[in-house]
N, C-alpha and C positions, 0 to 999 in steps of 0.2 A: 503494500500498500504504501503510492507516495507522499513526500513531505509537503505538510500544508504551506509551505512556502514556494511550491512551484506557482508559478504565474498561471494567472486564471481568468477569463474572461468576462465574468463577474464578480470576481471578488472586490468592487466596493458595492456590492447589491446586497441589501438586507430584505427578506421575506417572511412574514409572520403565516405559518401556514395552519390556518384552523379547518381545511379542507377534512372530508373524510375519504372513503374509497374513489370515489370520481376523480380526485384532484391529485391523488398521492404520486401518479407517477408525473403529472405538471412537475410538481415542488422539487421530485427527485432530479429532472430534466435539467432545473435551475442550480440543486446545490450541487450536481456534479459538475457543473461549467464552474462553480467556487463561488455561486452567491453563498451567504450566511443564512441557511434556513431554519427557522427556528421552529420545530413543530410543537403547536399550541396543542394538549392531550387534555381531557377533562379527568381529574382526580381519580385515580385507579387503572391511568392509561386510555389509550385510544381501542373502539370496538375491533378494528382490522386486527388486533394483535392476537384474537383467539381465532382467526380462521386457518385451517389447513391449508397444507400439510406443514407439520411440525419435524424438527428437527429430531431422527431418532425416534419419532413418532410418540413425542412426549408432551402431551397438550397443556403446552403452558404458556403464556400471551408473549413470556420473552423471548421463545423457540419458533413462533410461527413464521413459516420459511416465506409465508406469502408477505407478510409484512415487513419482513427484512428485506426484501429484492425492491421495495420501493421507498423504502427510506434510507438509502445510504448517503451519507456525507449530512446529514441533517444534525440539529441540536434538539433537544427535548425539553419541553418544562410543562409543569402540569396547572393547569389554570381555569377555574368556574366561572366560566362569563357570564352565568346567569347570577351570580353573587356580586353586592356592589361593590365589593372593595377588589372583587376581581378583573372588574369591566374597569376599575382605576387603572391597575396595573396595566391590560391589555391598553388603554388607551396614552400610557408611558411608554408601551414597547412601540405602541404605532406610530409617536413621535419619531423614534428612531428608524423606522422601516421607510423602504422605498414601495414594496408591493405587500398589500394585504391577498391572499388566499382565501376563498372557501366555498360552500356546497351547503349549504343551508337553504331549508326554502325561501323563496323570495319573500320578504318583507320580515323576516327572523331579527336577522341585526337592527334595522332599522326600529324592531319592536323594543328593542335592549338600548336604545340610543348609542348603537355601534355601526349606523348602515355610513352609505357613501358621505351623505351631507356632514354627519359627525366628522370623517375621518378627514375631511378637505378642512374643516375646521380646524383641526389638529396640526393638518399637516399638507398647506394646499397643495403641492404636488404630489403626494402620495398617489399610487396604482391602486387599484381595490380590482381582481380577477374573481368573478363571479363564475361557478359551472354547477348549472342543474340541468335537468332532463329536457327541459321544454327552454329555458331561458326564463327571462325574469320577466314579462309581458305573455300575454294573450292569453287564452281559455284555457289552455291546461297549463300554465306555468307553476300552478300549487298543487299539479297530481305527484302521488310519487311515481318515482321512475330508477327501479335498479338495473344495472347492466341488463337482464333479458329484455326490462319494456323499451330500453332506447335501444337496441340491435330490431327488434321487433316495430319498433315505430317509426323506426330509421328506416325501413326498408330491406333492411340488410337479411332478416330472418328470411323475406319472400324468396329470396336467392338462393340462399343454404341449402345445400343437398341433393337428394337424386330428384328428377323430375316426379317418380311414382312414389316419393314419401310426403308427407306432412312438410310444411316449414321449419327448418332448425335452425337450434342458437349456435354460431359460430363459437370456436374455442376460446377457452379463458374469458377475459371480460375485453371483447373488442371495442364496446361502448365504451367503459372508460376510458381505456387507454386511450381511445381515436378522440374524447374529448378533452383528454388530458395534452395530448399531442398540439392541439389546435390553440388550447389555453396557453401552452410555454410560447407559442409561437405569437398568441397574442398580445401576450404578454411583453416580450420582447419588441413586439413594435410599439408598443405604450411606453417604453421605457427610452426607446430611441426619441419617440416624440417628446416626452418628457425633458429626454439632454437637448433638445435643439428650441422649443418652445417655453420649455420652462413651467409645463403645465401637466398635473396627471388627468387621468379619466379612468371611465368604470369599462372595465371588461367583459363582456355580458357573453358566456359561451355556453351555446346549449347542446348535451348529447344527441338530440335528434338532427339536429342542421351538422354537426361534426362528422356524422356518419354518411352525409350524403356523395360523399367521394368513396365512399365504398360500394355503391349502386351500381358501377361502370357506365354501360348504356341506356338502364333500362329508364332513366325519368326522362333521356333523347327520346328513345324509343316512344315514349307514351306524350310526350310535346308532341314528335313529327307526326308519327301514325296512330296515336289513341290505341297502340297495341302494348299487351302485356309481356314484358320477357320473364319467362318462367325458369324454373330449376335446371340446370342444367349437370350434375354432379361433377364428375370429375374432367370432366369434357369441356366445362367453361361455356366459351360462346360459340362451340361447334356443334349446331342440332341435331346433328345423327351420328350413329357408330362411325366414326371413322379411323381407319387404321395409322396407327402411330399417334394418335391426339387421346393422352388421358395416361390415367394410372395403370401399369403393367405389374403382376405379381414376376418375382424371381426368384433364384433359389435361396437368397436372404435377406427378402425385403419386398419393396415395390421399387419402381420406378416412375417418372414423369416425363412425359413427351409430348412433343407438339412440332413433329415431323412434317415439312409440307408445307407449313408456313413461312410470313416473310419471316428475315433474321438469321435461318439456318439454311442448310443443305436443303436442295430438294430430297425427296424420297427415291429418285435414281439411287441414292448414297447409299440406303438403307438395305434397298436392294442388291446392290454390289456388293455389302458387307456381308449381308445374309448368303450368296452365290460363295463367296470366299470360302465360307464356313461350309459348305453343302450340308445348308441348312434352310434352302428357300421353298424346296419344295416344288411344286408345279407353277410356283410363281416366277420361275427361271425360262416357262416356256409359253407362246401364245395361247390366250388372248389376253394370260394374267401381265406379262412381262412389259406389252404398253400400256397395260390399265395401268401399271404401279408408278409408271414412268410418268404417268398424268396425274398423279395424285396431286393438288394442290388446292388454293382457294376458287383460282379459277374454275377448275373443275366440280368446289361446290357450288358456287353461284351459279353454274348450269345445270345443275343436275335438274330440273323441272322444264329445262328447254326441249326434250322431249318424252311427255310422259308416259307413253308406248315402252320408252327404255327402262324406265325408273325402277322396275323389280327388279330385272336382270341385273342392274347397276348396283340396288342393294344386295342382293345376294352374292354377287363377287366382292363386295367391300367387305362381308362378312367373313368371307372365306379368307379374305387377304388377312381379315383379323386372327382370323384362328390360327394361322400360320404363325404371324407375328408373335402370338401369344405364345407358342411351342419355342419361338428361338427365345426369347427373353426367358423361359421360364426353367432352362437349365444352364443360365447363365449367373455371374453375382453381379449384383449394381454397382460395384466400382469397376469391374471390367465392361459393364455397358456403357456407364458414365464415361471413361476413358478413351474405350474403343468409339463412342458417338461425340467426343471433343475434338480427335485426330481424325474425324471426317466433316466434322463442323454439322454435326446434327442436333438438334434442338431437344436431347436425352439428359433429365437429372435425376439424382437419388432422392425421393421420398425421405430424408433423413428425420430418424430417430432423436432423441437427445443423447442419446449415446454415439450415434452418426457426429452430431454438432460435437461433443466433447471431444473426440479423436479426429475431426475432420482436418487434415493437414494445412489449408489454407490459416483458419481461425487460429489453428498453431505456429503458423509461419505468424503473423500478425499479433498473437499474444492477447489474443481478444478475451479470453475467461480471466476471470482479475482474483488474484487470491485476496482476501479481506480478514485478517487475524481478529479473533473472537475471543478475548481472555475470560468472559464471564461464561464462555461454552467451553476453553480449555480446548480449542479447533480453529483451522483454519477454513474458510466455508470457500468456494469458487463461485465468483455472481459473473452475469454475462456482462460483457465489456461494451466498450464507447459504442454507442448509435452514429455515430460520425469523430473525424480525426479534425483536430485545429493545431497545425504547425506552430503555435507562437502560444497557444495558451492553449496547452493540452486538456481534455477531458479527463477526470480521473475520480475515482472515489478517494476523496479526502479523509474520510473518518465512516469507522464502523456504524450500524445502524444503532441508535441511541437506546438505551433504557429508556421507562419512560418518569419523567423526570430529572433525569441524570444533569441536567444543567440547572437546574430550580438555582441552587446556591451560585455558581457562576455569573449567570444574569441577572438574575432579581438583586444578590449583595453586589457583586463584585461591578456589573453594568448600571443597572437604575439605582443600586444605594441603598435599598432595603434594609434594614438592619438585621440582625440573626435572631432577637427578640419578636421583633416584629413580623418575622419570616414563620417562627414558631408558633404565633396565635395565629395566622393566616392558613397555615397547614392545621389547626387541630380545629378552627371554622368551617374546612371545607373550600376554602378560598382559592386554594393552593397544593 
């Protein structure tokens, strides 16, 4: 884990993190860029600390791998903002902050006297970033929106899964992650505006809106054609069973192909490979040889030009696909991937977590980041940088904090609160 002395892109920025699950990746992104992110947790700790999986399956708040992953490089204080004295402490902290990130129901902070108008009264150039399911305004603004509601209402669930199945939820918290990424970008733009114009602003992030990019062309199809793009499973935007496109089982896992589409070599390269290996079967003969050499997007777009031959073409496509399945099934995923790369074929490994950990490209770039956890007596591997800056490098600058680990450091050392006052506040449940 690098020294805190390393230069960082945001090392002059302080962020108060009042967010729940939906915003924790946003503040992690800022913290790993060097911002001093102070995680404000309720007394007893953030509820997300109780989410699995846990270190060695030991279900303790300090051992939630989910929480640890989202809270690197941050400091932690405990604070009850519903307590009058707690609110006073938050106001003192706000006077020292550049950004406040929160994910409460719209109007909640206003009800406590801690909304945007109060914050700019304390510090006119402060930035408030609010991350919610549907934004601060509109008929759904006060609706509850966990991640699964976000991906459903954002249109992503409609597109996820196989066409014969109901809509599916995508893996992990894609709604929360999307909202956090957009919130981090919006916050950085607001910081830039503040640096240029000297004024803060309220950044309003809707998870539903943040997920719009994940719909690919679905909205454009509706806008132009009033046509619903349906689920296509592993074949993506290809509407039929097209050989070389989609997931294929091999002897030690799965590979994914997009052969015959722009960006890679033509289907003829795959056919030549199969012929070289003596595995082309009857595809090396007519009519299949010429048929395979013309498998591309132009073939797809012209599939309905002559309806009388459609049935025959579909039958031939299915036969080619069965031969291809047999070709892949007796080969290893790395053999297929490297063979495809040599031939410029769009074939990739459907990586498992083990594949990611052992990936030679990621190992070369030292992507996995070791972080020491003295409280666990162990060193854990964390996902590495989502980007690399040559002059102000990304880094995990401190392990994720324990609940209230930095109370004394921040309250006493930075705000000047006396030890006896801290003890009284703790007994009163304010911190």
